[in-house]
NUVEXZA-626415 format. One record per residue (C-alpha): residue number from 1; residue in three letters; z, y, x. Coordinates in Angstrom, 3 decimals, m for minus. Example, Ala and Ser with C-alpha at 12.3 -4.5 7.8 and 13.67 -1.06 7.14 Angstrom:
REM NUVEXZA-626415
(1,"ala",(7.800,m4.500,12.300))
(2,"ser",(7.140,m1.060,13.670))
***
This chain:
REM NUVEXZA-626415
(1,"met",(43.557,30.584,m7.793))
(2,"leu",(46.012,30.932,m10.830))
(3,"gln",(48.998,31.266,m8.296))
(4,"asp",(47.330,34.289,m7.012))
(5,"ile",(47.038,35.663,m10.458))
(6,"ala",(50.654,35.079,m11.155))
(7,"arg",(51.673,36.902,m8.089))
(8,"glu",(49.459,39.920,m8.750))
(9,"phe",(50.327,39.868,m12.403))
(10,"lys",(53.826,41.081,m11.437))
(11,"lys",(52.262,44.161,m10.013))
(12,"leu",(50.225,45.229,m13.047))
(13,"lys",(51.294,48.166,m15.179))
(14,"arg",(50.676,49.083,m18.691))
(15,"tyr",(47.515,51.232,m18.044))
(16,"asp",(46.300,48.420,m15.954))
(17,"phe",(46.385,46.248,m18.995))
(18,"arg",(44.833,48.861,m21.134))
(19,"val",(41.836,48.942,m18.768))
(20,"leu",(41.544,45.022,m18.723))
(21,"his",(41.458,45.149,m22.513))
(22,"ala",(38.866,47.925,m22.272))
(23,"val",(36.721,45.563,m20.103))
(24,"glu",(37.285,42.723,m22.494))
(25,"thr",(36.238,44.798,m25.521))
(26,"gly",(33.148,46.007,m23.867))
(27,"met",(32.104,42.418,m22.924))
(28,"arg",(31.431,41.872,m26.615))
(29,"phe",(28.415,44.032,m26.289))
(30,"phe",(27.537,44.083,m22.578))
(31,"asp",(27.220,41.513,m19.903))
(32,"trp",(28.331,44.286,m17.581))
(33,"val",(30.508,46.999,m19.195))
(34,"pro",(29.237,50.371,m18.212))
(35,"arg",(31.591,52.309,m16.055))
(36,"asp",(31.060,55.443,m18.274))
(37,"asp",(32.088,53.580,m21.468))
(38,"leu",(35.516,52.476,m20.087))
(39,"pro",(37.450,55.647,m20.897))
(40,"ser",(36.509,55.542,m24.621))
(41,"tyr",(37.434,51.788,m24.821))
(42,"ala",(40.799,52.284,m22.817))
(43,"arg",(41.544,55.650,m24.431))
(44,"leu",(42.397,57.097,m21.081))
(45,"pro",(41.138,59.941,m18.914))
(46,"arg",(38.211,58.880,m16.585))
(47,"asp",(40.296,59.485,m13.472))
(48,"glu",(42.997,57.213,m14.723))
(49,"val",(40.352,54.516,m15.551))
(50,"asp",(38.760,54.878,m12.031))
(51,"tyr",(42.164,54.579,m10.296))
(52,"arg",(43.114,51.392,m12.503))
(53,"ile",(39.615,49.675,m12.188))
(54,"ala",(39.813,50.141,m8.475))
(55,"arg",(43.226,48.210,m8.423))
(56,"leu",(41.940,45.616,m10.686))
(57,"ser",(38.997,45.026,m8.446))
(58,"arg",(41.376,44.880,m5.527))
(59,"phe",(43.242,42.177,m7.289))
(60,"lys",(39.962,40.462,m8.312))
(61,"leu",(40.700,40.650,m11.998))
(62,"val",(37.351,42.484,m12.472))
(63,"glu",(34.009,42.234,m10.880))
(64,"arg",(31.704,44.991,m10.132))
(65,"lys",(27.791,45.336,m10.266))
(66,"thr",(25.480,48.056,m9.439))
(67,"ala",(22.090,48.094,m10.741))
(68,"his",(20.646,50.888,m12.723))
(69,"tyr",(24.225,51.762,m13.823))
(70,"val",(27.717,50.624,m12.547))
(71,"gly",(29.216,47.973,m14.618))
(72,"tyr",(32.296,45.678,m14.812))
(73,"lys",(33.293,42.312,m16.214))
(74,"leu",(36.464,40.238,m16.199))
(75,"thr",(36.794,37.418,m13.736))
(76,"phe",(38.550,34.252,m15.047))
(77,"gly",(41.607,35.783,m13.152))
(78,"gly",(41.481,38.808,m15.518))
(79,"tyr",(41.148,36.852,m18.461))
(80,"asp",(44.078,34.647,m17.287))
(81,"ala",(46.248,37.817,m16.777))
(82,"leu",(45.424,39.139,m20.342))
(83,"ala",(46.383,35.644,m21.812))
(84,"ile",(49.514,35.279,m19.793))
(85,"asp",(50.548,39.004,m20.674))
(86,"ala",(50.163,38.111,m24.391))
(87,"leu",(52.097,34.987,m24.037))
(88,"val",(55.069,36.564,m22.234))
(89,"arg",(55.135,39.264,m24.626))
(90,"his",(55.390,36.940,m27.554))
(91,"ala",(58.057,34.812,m25.783))
(92,"ala",(55.882,31.717,m25.671))
(93,"ile",(56.637,31.399,m21.882))
(94,"lys",(58.806,33.347,m19.539))
(95,"ser",(57.373,32.446,m16.146))
(96,"leu",(54.523,30.280,m14.779))
(97,"gly",(55.398,27.390,m12.665))
(98,"ser",(53.146,25.058,m10.621))
(99,"lys",(49.970,23.373,m11.156))
(100,"val",(50.645,19.762,m12.523))
(101,"gly",(47.249,18.597,m13.339))
(102,"val",(43.559,19.349,m13.611))
(103,"gly",(40.953,18.184,m16.275))
(104,"lys",(37.286,18.146,m16.499))
(105,"glu",(37.310,21.672,m17.798))
(106,"ser",(41.007,22.877,m17.479))
(107,"asp",(43.789,23.797,m15.215))
(108,"ile",(47.395,22.532,m16.344))
(109,"tyr",(50.584,24.339,m15.223))
(110,"asp",(54.148,24.013,m16.176))
(111,"ala",(56.152,26.905,m17.302))
(112,"glu",(59.642,28.032,m18.239))
(113,"arg",(60.608,29.388,m21.712))
(114,"asp",(63.544,31.798,m22.403))
(115,"asp",(65.779,29.007,m23.399))
(116,"gly",(65.069,27.167,m20.120))
(117,"arg",(62.741,24.491,m21.606))
(118,"ile",(59.853,23.432,m19.588))
(119,"val",(56.414,23.462,m21.275))
(120,"ile",(52.727,22.818,m20.425))
(121,"val",(50.352,25.607,m20.094))
(122,"lys",(46.668,24.626,m20.287))
(123,"phe",(44.055,27.097,m19.224))
(124,"his",(40.564,26.112,m20.441))
(125,"arg",(37.740,26.664,m17.977))
(126,"glu",(34.568,25.695,m19.876))
(127,"gly",(31.420,25.563,m17.929))
(128,"thr",(33.066,25.743,m14.461))
(129,"thr",(32.368,22.157,m13.737))
(130,"phe",(29.558,21.005,m16.267))
(131,"arg",(27.025,23.477,m16.918))
(132,"his",(25.374,21.841,m19.671))
(133,"val",(28.646,21.994,m21.693))
(134,"lys",(27.429,24.767,m24.038))
(135,"arg",(24.497,22.876,m25.187))
(136,"ser",(26.438,19.712,m25.822))
(137,"arg",(29.653,20.908,m27.477))
(138,"gly",(30.083,21.652,m31.110))
(139,"tyr",(32.273,24.611,m31.281))
(140,"phe",(29.422,27.163,m30.676))
(141,"gly",(27.860,26.999,m33.993))
(142,"lys",(24.700,29.001,m34.005))
(143,"thr",(25.568,31.253,m31.081))
(144,"glu",(22.652,31.575,m28.724))
(145,"arg",(24.477,33.381,m25.986))
(146,"cys",(28.037,32.731,m25.088))
(147,"ser",(30.098,33.527,m21.966))
(148,"trp",(32.052,30.848,m20.186))
(149,"met",(35.249,32.906,m21.190))
(150,"leu",(34.153,32.914,m24.675))
(151,"ala",(33.447,29.167,m24.604))
(152,"ser",(36.875,28.586,m23.084))
(153,"arg",(38.460,30.549,m25.835))
(154,"leu",(36.749,28.566,m28.606))
(155,"ala",(37.631,25.431,m26.881))
(156,"ala",(41.309,26.262,m26.779))
(157,"glu",(41.347,27.401,m30.506))
(158,"lys",(39.691,24.091,m31.368))
(159,"glu",(42.222,21.904,m29.404))
(160,"tyr",(45.155,23.808,m30.839))
(161,"glu",(43.871,23.480,m34.237))
(162,"ala",(43.608,19.708,m33.784))
(163,"ile",(47.190,19.196,m32.314))
(164,"thr",(48.560,21.423,m35.138))
(165,"ile",(47.037,19.324,m37.614))
(166,"leu",(47.908,15.847,m36.215))
(167,"his",(51.419,16.825,m34.818))
(168,"gly",(54.180,14.901,m36.773))
(169,"ser",(51.781,12.058,m37.690))
(170,"val",(49.937,11.312,m34.548))
(171,"ile",(51.692,11.340,m30.995))
(172,"val",(50.083,14.375,m29.465))
(173,"pro",(51.608,17.314,m27.487))
(174,"thr",(53.821,19.820,m29.661))
(175,"pro",(51.768,22.896,m30.292))
(176,"ile",(53.696,25.931,m29.303))
(177,"ala",(51.128,28.932,m29.041))
(178,"his",(47.864,29.906,m27.851))
(179,"asn",(46.121,33.088,m26.850))
(180,"arg",(42.384,33.458,m25.630))
(181,"his",(41.672,30.368,m23.518))
(182,"val",(45.141,29.222,m23.033))
(183,"ile",(47.417,26.752,m24.890))
(184,"val",(51.118,26.394,m24.619))
(185,"met",(52.427,22.990,m25.716))
(186,"gly",(55.257,20.555,m25.219))
(187,"arg",(55.422,18.453,m22.277))
(188,"met",(54.597,14.777,m22.708))
(189,"asn",(56.797,12.389,m20.718))
(190,"gly",(54.516,9.511,m19.277))
(191,"arg",(51.642,8.703,m17.279))
(192,"glu",(47.868,8.482,m17.697))
(193,"met",(46.955,4.962,m18.811))
(194,"thr",(44.312,4.880,m16.113))
(195,"asn",(47.152,5.230,m13.482))
(196,"thr",(49.473,2.660,m15.093))
(197,"ile",(49.756,m1.145,m14.900))
(198,"leu",(50.585,m2.298,m18.564))
(199,"gly",(53.177,m5.028,m18.997))
(200,"asp",(51.802,m5.939,m22.308))
(201,"pro",(48.223,m4.493,m22.601))
(202,"leu",(47.560,m6.093,m25.960))
(203,"val",(50.525,m4.358,m27.676))
(204,"ile",(49.285,m0.898,m25.999))
(205,"leu",(45.778,m1.551,m27.356))
(206,"asn",(47.206,m2.006,m30.852))
(207,"lys",(49.032,1.207,m30.474))
(208,"ile",(46.057,3.125,m29.411))
(209,"val",(43.930,1.822,m32.187))
(210,"ala",(46.846,2.661,m34.653))
(211,"gln",(46.748,6.201,m33.524))
(212,"ile",(43.021,6.425,m33.711))
(213,"lys",(43.282,5.310,m37.422))
(214,"leu",(46.024,7.730,m38.349))
(215,"thr",(43.981,10.461,m36.760))
(216,"tyr",(40.854,9.405,m38.808))
(217,"glu",(42.991,9.239,m41.896))
(218,"leu",(43.776,12.883,m41.243))
(219,"gly",(40.145,13.638,m41.042))
(220,"ile",(39.730,13.968,m37.267))
(221,"val",(37.690,12.041,m34.731))
(222,"his",(38.479,12.702,m31.065))
(223,"ala",(35.222,12.441,m29.791))
(224,"asp",(35.972,12.247,m26.033))
(225,"leu",(38.474,9.639,m25.929))
(226,"ser",(39.015,7.458,m22.615))
(227,"glu",(41.699,5.712,m20.579))
(228,"tyr",(42.040,9.232,m18.996))
(229,"asn",(43.290,10.911,m21.934))
(230,"val",(45.844,8.392,m23.342))
(231,"ile",(49.323,8.747,m22.053))
(232,"val",(51.707,5.733,m21.952))
(233,"cys",(55.170,7.203,m22.730))
(234,"pro",(58.520,5.584,m21.835))
(235,"gly",(59.582,2.950,m24.580))
(236,"gly",(55.922,1.910,m24.879))
(237,"asn",(54.501,4.534,m27.280))
(238,"val",(51.174,6.123,m26.495))
(239,"ala",(50.015,9.725,m26.891))
(240,"leu",(46.510,10.981,m27.218))
(241,"ile",(45.661,14.293,m25.434))
(242,"asp",(42.775,16.635,m24.632))
(243,"trp",(41.266,17.492,m28.018))
(244,"pro",(38.727,20.397,m27.611))
(245,"gln",(35.640,18.118,m28.517))
(246,"trp",(37.205,16.775,m31.900))
(247,"val",(35.069,16.734,m35.038))
(248,"pro",(36.001,16.252,m38.631))
(249,"val",(35.249,12.944,m40.349))
(250,"thr",(32.491,14.862,m42.506))
(251,"his",(30.497,15.703,m39.383))
(252,"pro",(27.172,14.038,m39.384))
(253,"asn",(27.774,12.365,m36.038))
(254,"ala",(31.384,11.433,m36.721))
(255,"asp",(30.845,7.727,m36.948))
(256,"glu",(28.879,7.442,m33.703))
(257,"leu",(31.574,9.453,m32.041))
(258,"leu",(34.332,7.179,m33.371))
(259,"phe",(32.373,4.287,m32.245))
(260,"arg",(32.024,5.678,m28.716))
(261,"asp",(35.642,6.480,m28.676))
(262,"leu",(36.562,2.888,m29.467))
(263,"asp",(33.920,1.273,m27.273))
(264,"thr",(35.349,3.357,m24.420))
(265,"ile",(38.752,2.150,m25.014))
(266,"leu",(37.865,m1.472,m25.632))
(267,"ser",(35.564,m1.440,m22.543))
(268,"phe",(38.569,m0.299,m20.366))
(269,"phe",(40.771,m3.154,m21.827))
(270,"ala",(38.043,m5.731,m21.267))
(271,"arg",(37.384,m4.621,m17.645))
(272,"lys",(40.979,m4.172,m16.495))
(273,"tyr",(42.927,m6.855,m18.720))
(274,"gln",(40.307,m9.303,m19.822))
(275,"ile",(40.934,m8.515,m23.510))
(276,"ala",(37.538,m8.886,m25.367))
(277,"lys",(37.369,m7.248,m28.843))
(278,"gln",(34.281,m6.204,m30.614))
(279,"thr",(33.853,m2.478,m31.278))
(280,"glu",(32.351,m3.119,m34.654))
(281,"asp",(35.471,m4.842,m35.618))
(282,"ala",(37.551,m2.018,m34.537))
(283,"leu",(35.456,0.452,m36.511))
(284,"val",(35.808,m1.636,m39.756))
(285,"tyr",(39.623,m1.618,m39.052))
(286,"ile",(39.910,2.235,m38.513))
(287,"lys",(37.783,2.928,m41.695))
(288,"gln",(39.584,0.434,m44.099))
(289,"arg",(42.023,2.269,m46.561))
(290,"asp",(44.349,m0.497,m47.489))
(291,"pro",(47.866,0.862,m47.687))
(292,"asn",(49.293,m2.674,m48.011))
(293,"ser",(47.766,m3.823,m44.723))
(294,"ala",(50.056,m3.874,m41.892))
(295,"arg",(47.907,m6.061,m39.647))
(296,"pro",(47.396,m4.802,m36.119))
(297,"phe",(43.878,m4.603,m35.037))
(298,"ala",(44.064,m7.054,m32.039))
(299,"gly",(46.227,m9.644,m33.764))
***
């Protein structure tokens, strides 16, 4: 558990991180990094590496396998420790707090910064729940073999890129920092739409579609939008979260994915609030580029 990692993190010394970095470096070339290669990666004597790797194994930050050679690889805990260390050293966070949420492929914690502000820290965990994820998601390019840690890093990079592009125009979490598979972002005040009874659902529907339209005009399609990643904020605004699967509007499947996003949202409003709108009409509304039109989608 991440709370265990946070506790063990305080016990780690500079050379422990040197050896963790060494294992990470070796994993670019090996599924299991040979023990004999670690001193050269870490630039430390063998005795020191052996001592450190034993500590890291005890803390469950690395895993050992013995076949025709002794090899090591990072656990997710070890990857977490490397990311936390980098974020603390760069003053993105001061201390990790408690778990505040969980996604399909992520763990979400709060954290404190040096100035006392509370922020959100999202740990991507690609492949830990849905093993088909590597086949279905677009951020692998033509990579044939990809560890789940690499998949998580790529997902975090992609999500951070999206909120950086959108922030200031679309209501999304404020991007603060990212490292490896972890994103630090501003805290969103509000509740998931799926857990909220809407006083005026037609107004909220209009605001969601307006945010989707702004997103599209900035060249992005969410590609995984549902009632679970719409936040209803105090004052009636809505925010869109969870962006690791976004695609550019130039993507060959962009229209299909946009249609699916809209259909999912409209189906939710039809099911829960009996607001019946056609997905085809919403798609036309999103793609029209008339700067003089202020007409809301739902009327």
